[in-house]
TORVEX-42198 format. One record per atom (N, C-alpha, C): residue number from 1; atom name; x, y, z. Coordinates in nm, 3 decimals, decimal comma. Layout:
N
<rose pos="NUM" site="CA" px="X" py="Y" pz="Z"/>
...
//
This chain:
54
<rose pos="1" site="N" px="0,026" py="-0,160" pz="-0,024"/>
<rose pos="1" site="CA" px="-0,003" py="-0,010" pz="0,023"/>
<rose pos="1" site="C" px="0,067" py="0,105" pz="-0,032"/>
<rose pos="2" site="N" px="0,030" py="0,255" pz="-0,060"/>
<rose pos="2" site="CA" px="0,071" py="0,336" pz="-0,093"/>
<rose pos="2" site="C" px="0,069" py="0,444" pz="0,001"/>
<rose pos="3" site="N" px="0,141" py="0,481" pz="0,126"/>
<rose pos="3" site="CA" px="0,148" py="0,551" pz="0,209"/>
<rose pos="3" site="C" px="0,159" py="0,767" pz="0,165"/>
<rose pos="4" site="N" px="0,166" py="0,783" pz="0,000"/>
<rose pos="4" site="CA" px="0,294" py="0,861" pz="0,019"/>
<rose pos="4" site="C" px="0,111" py="0,974" pz="-0,081"/>
<rose pos="5" site="N" px="0,047" py="1,071" pz="-0,036"/>
<rose pos="5" site="CA" px="-0,022" py="1,145" pz="-0,016"/>
<rose pos="5" site="C" px="0,067" py="1,279" pz="-0,087"/>
<rose pos="6" site="N" px="0,026" py="1,320" pz="-0,201"/>
<rose pos="6" site="CA" px="0,029" py="1,469" pz="-0,387"/>
<rose pos="6" site="C" px="-0,082" py="1,585" pz="-0,249"/>
<rose pos="7" site="N" px="0,036" py="1,633" pz="-0,235"/>
<rose pos="7" site="CA" px="-0,040" py="1,772" pz="-0,252"/>
<rose pos="7" site="C" px="0,010" py="1,903" pz="-0,322"/>
<rose pos="8" site="N" px="-0,091" py="1,995" pz="-0,372"/>
<rose pos="8" site="CA" px="-0,047" py="2,089" pz="-0,432"/>
<rose pos="8" site="C" px="-0,005" py="2,243" pz="-0,379"/>
<rose pos="9" site="N" px="-0,010" py="2,301" pz="-0,367"/>
<rose pos="9" site="CA" px="0,020" py="2,446" pz="-0,353"/>
<rose pos="9" site="C" px="0,011" py="2,513" pz="-0,431"/>
<rose pos="10" site="N" px="-0,030" py="2,623" pz="-0,421"/>
<rose pos="10" site="CA" px="-0,063" py="2,768" pz="-0,498"/>
<rose pos="10" site="C" px="-0,013" py="2,945" pz="-0,421"/>
<rose pos="11" site="N" px="0,042" py="2,923" pz="-0,544"/>
<rose pos="11" site="CA" px="0,103" py="3,122" pz="-0,532"/>
<rose pos="11" site="C" px="0,064" py="3,162" pz="-0,610"/>
<rose pos="12" site="N" px="-0,060" py="3,260" pz="-0,522"/>
<rose pos="12" site="CA" px="-0,167" py="3,366" pz="-0,628"/>
<rose pos="12" site="C" px="-0,077" py="3,511" pz="-0,634"/>
<rose pos="13" site="N" px="-0,024" py="3,504" pz="-0,793"/>
<rose pos="13" site="CA" px="0,089" py="3,599" pz="-0,788"/>
<rose pos="13" site="C" px="-0,042" py="3,765" pz="-0,868"/>
<rose pos="14" site="N" px="-0,111" py="3,699" pz="-0,888"/>
<rose pos="14" site="CA" px="-0,211" py="3,869" pz="-0,951"/>
<rose pos="14" site="C" px="-0,264" py="4,009" pz="-0,839"/>
<rose pos="15" site="N" px="-0,318" py="4,036" pz="-0,927"/>
<rose pos="15" site="CA" px="-0,396" py="4,168" pz="-0,888"/>
<rose pos="15" site="C" px="-0,303" py="4,273" pz="-1,018"/>
<rose pos="16" site="N" px="-0,378" py="4,373" pz="-0,951"/>
<rose pos="16" site="CA" px="-0,321" py="4,568" pz="-1,019"/>
<rose pos="16" site="C" px="-0,221" py="4,622" pz="-0,989"/>
<rose pos="17" site="N" px="-0,169" py="4,570" pz="-0,812"/>
<rose pos="17" site="CA" px="-0,100" py="4,620" pz="-0,740"/>
<rose pos="17" site="C" px="-0,097" py="4,813" pz="-0,742"/>
<rose pos="18" site="N" px="-0,199" py="4,791" pz="-0,777"/>
<rose pos="18" site="CA" px="-0,246" py="4,934" pz="-0,635"/>
<rose pos="18" site="C" px="-0,131" py="5,051" pz="-0,562"/>
<rose pos="19" site="N" px="-0,128" py="4,938" pz="-0,470"/>
<rose pos="19" site="CA" px="-0,109" py="5,001" pz="-0,398"/>
<rose pos="19" site="C" px="0,066" py="5,063" pz="-0,430"/>
<rose pos="20" site="N" px="0,080" py="4,975" pz="-0,475"/>
<rose pos="20" site="CA" px="0,271" py="4,971" pz="-0,510"/>
<rose pos="20" site="C" px="0,336" py="5,070" pz="-0,606"/>
<rose pos="21" site="N" px="0,168" py="5,165" pz="-0,699"/>
<rose pos="21" site="CA" px="0,223" py="5,229" pz="-0,796"/>
<rose pos="21" site="C" px="0,240" py="5,174" pz="-0,878"/>
<rose pos="22" site="N" px="0,170" py="4,985" pz="-0,923"/>
<rose pos="22" site="CA" px="0,129" py="4,953" pz="-1,062"/>
<rose pos="22" site="C" px="0,205" py="4,896" pz="-1,083"/>
<rose pos="23" site="N" px="0,364" py="4,903" pz="-0,932"/>
<rose pos="23" site="CA" px="0,467" py="4,812" pz="-0,950"/>
<rose pos="23" site="C" px="0,483" py="4,595" pz="-0,907"/>
<rose pos="24" site="N" px="0,465" py="4,608" pz="-1,058"/>
<rose pos="24" site="CA" px="0,465" py="4,447" pz="-0,972"/>
<rose pos="24" site="C" px="0,533" py="4,391" pz="-0,821"/>
<rose pos="25" site="N" px="0,467" py="4,338" pz="-0,757"/>
<rose pos="25" site="CA" px="0,590" py="4,358" pz="-0,642"/>
<rose pos="25" site="C" px="0,573" py="4,147" pz="-0,652"/>
<rose pos="26" site="N" px="0,540" py="4,101" pz="-0,777"/>
<rose pos="26" site="CA" px="0,580" py="3,922" pz="-0,723"/>
<rose pos="26" site="C" px="0,719" py="3,911" pz="-0,777"/>
<rose pos="27" site="N" px="0,762" py="4,019" pz="-0,870"/>
<rose pos="27" site="CA" px="0,851" py="4,017" pz="-1,004"/>
<rose pos="27" site="C" px="0,958" py="4,173" pz="-0,901"/>
<rose pos="28" site="N" px="0,925" py="4,230" pz="-0,820"/>
<rose pos="28" site="CA" px="1,059" py="4,310" pz="-0,660"/>
<rose pos="28" site="C" px="1,137" py="4,175" pz="-0,678"/>
<rose pos="29" site="N" px="1,260" py="4,199" pz="-0,702"/>
<rose pos="29" site="CA" px="1,378" py="4,138" pz="-0,597"/>
<rose pos="29" site="C" px="1,437" py="4,162" pz="-0,455"/>
<rose pos="30" site="N" px="1,441" py="4,047" pz="-0,353"/>
<rose pos="30" site="CA" px="1,503" py="3,999" pz="-0,274"/>
<rose pos="30" site="C" px="1,604" py="3,945" pz="-0,305"/>
<rose pos="31" site="N" px="1,736" py="3,946" pz="-0,253"/>
<rose pos="31" site="CA" px="1,838" py="3,888" pz="-0,267"/>
<rose pos="31" site="C" px="1,951" py="3,772" pz="-0,370"/>
<rose pos="32" site="N" px="1,861" py="3,874" pz="-0,470"/>
<rose pos="32" site="CA" px="1,917" py="3,773" pz="-0,616"/>
<rose pos="32" site="C" px="1,759" py="3,817" pz="-0,672"/>
<rose pos="33" site="N" px="1,665" py="3,784" pz="-0,643"/>
<rose pos="33" site="CA" px="1,538" py="3,590" pz="-0,699"/>
<rose pos="33" site="C" px="1,396" py="3,739" pz="-0,668"/>
<rose pos="34" site="N" px="1,355" py="3,707" pz="-0,756"/>
<rose pos="34" site="CA" px="1,198" py="3,784" pz="-0,779"/>
<rose pos="34" site="C" px="1,138" py="3,708" pz="-0,644"/>
<rose pos="35" site="N" px="1,028" py="3,754" pz="-0,537"/>
<rose pos="35" site="CA" px="0,947" py="3,794" pz="-0,448"/>
<rose pos="35" site="C" px="0,875" py="3,655" pz="-0,469"/>
<rose pos="36" site="N" px="0,807" py="3,592" pz="-0,560"/>
<rose pos="36" site="CA" px="0,719" py="3,497" pz="-0,552"/>
<rose pos="36" site="C" px="0,821" py="3,315" pz="-0,596"/>
<rose pos="37" site="N" px="0,970" py="3,350" pz="-0,634"/>
<rose pos="37" site="CA" px="1,035" py="3,240" pz="-0,636"/>
<rose pos="37" site="C" px="1,075" py="3,222" pz="-0,489"/>
<rose pos="38" site="N" px="1,076" py="3,251" pz="-0,381"/>
<rose pos="38" site="CA" px="1,114" py="3,351" pz="-0,236"/>
<rose pos="38" site="C" px="0,958" py="3,186" pz="-0,236"/>
<rose pos="39" site="N" px="0,833" py="3,265" pz="-0,205"/>
<rose pos="39" site="CA" px="0,718" py="3,178" pz="-0,133"/>
<rose pos="39" site="C" px="0,717" py="3,002" pz="-0,228"/>
<rose pos="40" site="N" px="0,796" py="3,044" pz="-0,375"/>
<rose pos="40" site="CA" px="0,739" py="2,920" pz="-0,415"/>
<rose pos="40" site="C" px="0,880" py="2,806" pz="-0,299"/>
<rose pos="41" site="N" px="1,060" py="2,843" pz="-0,342"/>
<rose pos="41" site="CA" px="1,105" py="2,773" pz="-0,314"/>
<rose pos="41" site="C" px="1,070" py="2,731" pz="-0,155"/>
<rose pos="42" site="N" px="0,984" py="2,767" pz="-0,033"/>
<rose pos="42" site="CA" px="0,979" py="2,779" pz="0,057"/>
<rose pos="42" site="C" px="0,826" py="2,630" pz="0,049"/>
<rose pos="43" site="N" px="0,748" py="2,623" pz="0,028"/>
<rose pos="43" site="CA" px="0,670" py="2,592" pz="-0,020"/>
<rose pos="43" site="C" px="0,722" py="2,442" pz="-0,128"/>
<rose pos="44" site="N" px="0,791" py="2,456" pz="-0,110"/>
<rose pos="44" site="CA" px="0,822" py="2,366" pz="-0,249"/>
<rose pos="44" site="C" px="0,949" py="2,239" pz="-0,111"/>
<rose pos="45" site="N" px="0,935" py="2,292" pz="-0,028"/>
<rose pos="45" site="CA" px="0,995" py="2,182" pz="0,088"/>
<rose pos="45" site="C" px="0,917" py="2,152" pz="0,167"/>
<rose pos="46" site="N" px="0,819" py="2,160" pz="0,188"/>
<rose pos="46" site="CA" px="0,693" py="2,117" pz="0,234"/>
<rose pos="46" site="C" px="0,624" py="2,058" pz="0,098"/>
<rose pos="47" site="N" px="0,598" py="2,040" pz="0,012"/>
<rose pos="47" site="CA" px="0,500" py="2,021" pz="-0,017"/>
<rose pos="47" site="C" px="0,477" py="1,935" pz="-0,199"/>
<rose pos="48" site="N" px="0,451" py="1,866" pz="-0,251"/>
<rose pos="48" site="CA" px="0,456" py="1,809" pz="-0,378"/>
<rose pos="48" site="C" px="0,491" py="1,854" pz="-0,518"/>
<rose pos="49" site="N" px="0,435" py="1,957" pz="-0,513"/>
<rose pos="49" site="CA" px="0,384" py="2,002" pz="-0,651"/>
<rose pos="49" site="C" px="0,324" py="2,179" pz="-0,622"/>
<rose pos="50" site="N" px="0,424" py="2,228" pz="-0,654"/>
<rose pos="50" site="CA" px="0,394" py="2,421" pz="-0,675"/>
<rose pos="50" site="C" px="0,278" py="2,474" pz="-0,790"/>
<rose pos="51" site="N" px="0,225" py="2,563" pz="-0,742"/>
<rose pos="51" site="CA" px="0,208" py="2,650" pz="-0,876"/>
<rose pos="51" site="C" px="0,220" py="2,745" pz="-0,822"/>
<rose pos="52" site="N" px="0,212" py="2,841" pz="-0,953"/>
<rose pos="52" site="CA" px="0,202" py="3,006" pz="-0,910"/>
<rose pos="52" site="C" px="0,096" py="3,057" pz="-1,102"/>
<rose pos="53" site="N" px="0,007" py="3,103" pz="-1,029"/>
<rose pos="53" site="CA" px="-0,127" py="3,174" pz="-1,073"/>
<rose pos="53" site="C" px="-0,079" py="3,271" pz="-1,110"/>
<rose pos="54" site="N" px="-0,048" py="3,383" pz="-1,198"/>
<rose pos="54" site="CA" px="-0,005" py="3,568" pz="-1,180"/>
<rose pos="54" site="C" px="-0,163" py="3,552" pz="-1,373"/>
//
């Protein structure tokens, strides 16, 4: 019997960024990587699959 469970995480990276003056905050870089990548990397350590919806 296979007890492995597949869990998928979703990063919601959409919106008009009105409070950011139209700048897409998901594409802003922190330590050389876009913010969405930091979130996806953190999720990938805990989940089977990660999907980014932009």
